[in-house]
C-alpha positions in Angstrom: 38.9 8.7 58.6 39.0 8.6 62.4 42.0 6.3 62.5 44.0 7.8 59.5 44.5 11.4 58.7 43.6 12.7 55.2 46.5 13.6 52.9 46.8 16.5 50.5 45.4 15.6 47.1 43.2 12.8 48.5 39.5 12.7 47.5 37.2 12.8 50.5 33.5 13.2 51.4 31.7 15.1 54.2 28.2 16.0 55.2 26.6 19.4 54.6 23.1 20.7 55.2 22.4 19.8 51.5 23.7 16.2 51.9 27.0 14.5 51.2 29.6 16.5 49.3 32.9 15.3 47.7 36.1 17.2 47.1 39.8 17.2 47.5 42.1 17.9 50.5 43.9 21.2 49.7 46.1 21.6 52.8 46.6 20.6 56.4 45.8 23.5 58.7 47.8 23.8 62.0 46.9 27.3 63.1 43.9 29.5 63.4 42.6 30.1 59.8 39.6 31.8 58.2 37.8 30.4 55.1 34.5 31.4 53.7 33.7 33.4 56.9 34.4 30.4 59.2 37.3 30.6 61.7 38.9 27.2 62.4 41.0 27.0 65.5 43.4 24.2 64.5 46.7 23.5 66.3 49.8 21.3 65.6 48.4 18.7 68.0 44.9 18.9 66.5 45.1 19.8 62.8 42.2 20.4 60.6 42.0 20.1 56.8 41.0 22.5 54.1 38.9 20.9 51.4 37.7 22.1 48.0 34.2 21.0 46.8 34.2 19.2 43.4 30.7 20.6 42.8 31.0 24.3 43.8 34.7 24.9 43.9 34.3 26.5 47.4 36.6 25.7 50.2 36.0 24.8 53.8 38.0 23.6 56.8 37.0 20.4 58.6 38.2 18.2 61.5 39.6 14.9 60.3 36.7 13.0 61.9 34.2 14.8 59.6 36.1 13.6 56.5 35.8 10.1 54.9 37.8 8.7 52.0 35.7 8.7 48.9 35.6 5.9 46.4 
């Protein structure tokens, strides 16, 4: 997704230490935010995206380059 930014509600995949995971984009993050013990330092100029795993239901915040459209 390097060229296009993910959109809320879109299904994406990303890599984890356990392998590929899929989930849904929950929100665009444009400020410092903390999720599951991780602090993401996003800004308006460099937003990050909160995603919810389809398998575990847990949420995480990733940079757009780490997310890829699923399907």
